[in-house]
ZAPABA-455502 format. One record per residue: residue in three letters; x, y, z of N, C-alpha, C, O in turn. Coordinates in steps of 0.05 Angstrom, whole numbers, padded with zeros to 5 digits, always signed. Last residue first. Layout:
<pts>
AlaXYZXYZXYZXYZ
...
</pts>
This chain:
<pts>
Gly-00291-00434-00073-00291-00428-00102-00299-00401-00108-00300-00393-00132
Gly-00286-00445-00021-00298-00465-00038-00299-00458-00067-00307-00474-00084
Ala-00267-00400+00004-00249-00423+00001-00259-00444-00018-00244-00458-00031
Leu-00314-00369+00004-00291-00360-00012-00271-00383-00016-00259-00385-00038
Ala-00345-00399+00039-00354-00395+00012-00331-00386-00006-00329-00396-00029
Ala-00315-00397+00086-00321-00423+00074-00329-00420+00045-00320-00435+00027
Ile-00318-00342+00096-00292-00354+00091-00296-00382+00077-00281-00388+00058
Leu-00373-00337+00105-00360-00322+00083-00334-00335+00076-00327-00338+00052
Ile-00381-00368+00151-00395-00374+00126-00381-00361+00102-00378-00374+00081
Asp-00348-00340+00187-00343-00368+00181-00356-00376+00155-00344-00390+00138
Ala-00374-00290+00188-00347-00292+00177-00340-00321+00170-00328-00326+00149
Thr-00422-00304+00213-00423-00295+00185-00395-00297+00172-00392-00304+00149
Ser-00401-00318+00263-00415-00338+00247-00417-00330+00218-00414-00347+00200
Arg-00377-00269+00280-00361-00293+00275-00375-00314+00258-00363-00326+00240
Ser-00398-00211+00244-00400-00229+00267-00384-00254+00260-00378-00260+00237
Cys-00395-00182+00199-00391-00167+00223-00394-00185+00248-00392-00175+00271
Ala-00374-00186+00132-00383-00201+00156-00376-00184+00180-00354-00173+00182
Met-00391-00173+00065-00380-00162+00091-00392-00178+00114-00416-00183+00116
Pro-00378-00171-00004-00389-00186+00019-00375-00177+00044-00350-00173+00045
Leu-00390-00112-00039-00369-00128-00027-00381-00144-00004-00393-00132+00014
Asp-00415-00073-00072-00425-00100-00071-00404-00120-00061-00400-00141-00072
His-00402-00020-00066-00385-00036-00084-00392-00066-00084-00377-00082-00094
Val-00440-00005-00028-00440+00008-00055-00424-00009-00075-00432-00011-00098
Thr-00424-00037+00016-00450-00040+00004-00451-00028-00025-00461-00042-00043
Ala-00373-00017+00027-00377-00046+00021-00403-00050+00007-00405-00067-00011
Leu-00387+00036+00039-00370+00030+00016-00373+00001+00008-00375-00005-00016
Arg-00418+00029+00086-00430+00041+00061-00413+00034+00037-00425+00027+00016
Thr-00379+00007+00120-00403-00008+00114-00417+00003+00088-00425-00013+00071
Leu-00344+00050+00122-00335+00025+00110-00359+00007+00103-00359-00006+00082
Ala-00376+00088+00148-00366+00093+00121-00357+00068+00107-00362+00064+00084
Lys-00384+00063+00198-00407+00068+00180-00398+00073+00151-00411+00064+00132
Val-00332+00067+00216-00344+00041+00213-00368+00043+00194-00371+00026+00176
Asp-00326+00123+00219-00309+00107+00201-00321+00080+00196-00320+00070+00173
Val-00363+00135+00259-00367+00147+00232-00350+00131+00212-00360+00126+00189
Asp-00341+00109+00303-00367+00101+00293-00371+00111+00264-00382+00096+00247
His-00294+00109+00334-00293+00113+00305-00318+00104+00291-00317+00093+00269
Pro-00307+00096+00385-00296+00123+00380-00295+00129+00350-00294+00153+00343
Leu-00362+00064+00407-00344+00063+00384-00333+00091+00379-00347+00109+00369
Pro-00371+00033+00470-00374+00057+00453-00353+00055+00430-00331+00047+00434
Ser-00391-00036+00470-00372-00015+00477-00377+00009+00459-00385+00006+00436
Leu-00423-00075+00449-00429-00065+00476-00410-00043+00486-00414-00033+00508
Pro-00404-00091+00401-00429-00076+00401-00436-00065+00429-00454-00048+00431
Asp-00342-00088+00378-00355-00096+00402-00381-00079+00405-00379-00055+00411
Val-00332-00111+00311-00334-00089+00330-00347-00100+00355-00362-00120+00354
Phe-00298-00136+00254-00310-00141+00280-00310-00116+00298-00290-00102+00299
Phe-00302-00148+00190-00297-00125+00207-00312-00130+00233-00337-00127+00234
Ile-00282-00171+00131-00290-00181+00157-00282-00160+00177-00258-00153+00180
Leu-00297-00168+00064-00289-00152+00087-00300-00165+00112-00324-00170+00114
Ala-00271-00194+00001-00291-00193+00023-00279-00176+00045-00256-00169+00046
Asp-00234-00185-00037-00255-00204-00043-00277-00203-00023-00300-00211-00029
Leu-00206-00122-00057-00214-00141-00036-00235-00160-00046-00252-00152-00062
Ala-00198-00083-00095-00176-00100-00088-00182-00121-00067-00164-00137-00060
Gly-00229-00042-00114-00237-00069-00121-00216-00089-00114-00215-00111-00126
Glu-00220+00009-00098-00203-00001-00120-00212-00029-00129-00202-00038-00149
Ala-00254+00012-00054-00260+00029-00077-00244+00019-00102-00254+00021-00124
Ile-00226-00021-00018-00253-00028-00027-00259-00013-00053-00269-00025-00072
Leu-00179+00007-00012-00178-00019-00023-00205-00028-00033-00208-00041-00054
Ala-00200+00053+00014-00187+00055-00012-00185+00028-00026-00190+00027-00050
Gly-00217+00030+00062-00236+00042+00044-00225+00045+00016-00239+00041-00004
Ile-00168+00015+00084-00187-00006+00077-00207+00005+00057-00215-00008+00038
Gln-00147+00067+00092-00133+00048+00075-00152+00025+00066-00152+00018+00042
Gln-00184+00087+00129-00181+00100+00102-00167+00081+00083-00174+00080+00059
Asp-00174+00054+00172-00201+00054+00160-00199+00066+00132-00213+00057+00114
Gly-00120+00068+00184-00127+00041+00175-00154+00040+00162-00157+00026+00141
Gly-00104+00133+00157-00111+00115+00178-00119+00088+00167-00124+00086+00143
Ala-00048+00154+00116-00077+00149+00120-00081+00130+00143-00064+00113+00149
Thr+00005+00156+00107-00006+00176+00126-00035+00172+00131-00046+00184+00150
Asp+00017+00116+00070+00028+00114+00097+00015+00134+00117+00015+00128+00141
Arg+00004+00108+00018-00018+00111+00037-00009+00111+00066-00024+00106+00084
Gly+00047+00096-00014+00034+00122-00018+00011+00127+00001-00001+00148+00000
Ala+00036+00026-00018+00053+00049-00020+00038+00074-00025+00017+00074-00040
Met+00017-00024+00000+00000+00000+00000+00018+00025+00000+00014+00043+00017
</pts>
């Protein structure tokens, strides 16, 4: 990810989504804790939706997504 050293992790992931460089996104958050980066999490969710990128936010969904990607 050359040239993106100054961007935060959320911004780097967002750029990869926009570039079509990811097959899926697995993004875990603790729903019982305050999210200091709630806006960033929502932005990643919107980007994944706009770019039709499969996204998992729970372990069970991540397991299904990984199995689907591994299967072909």
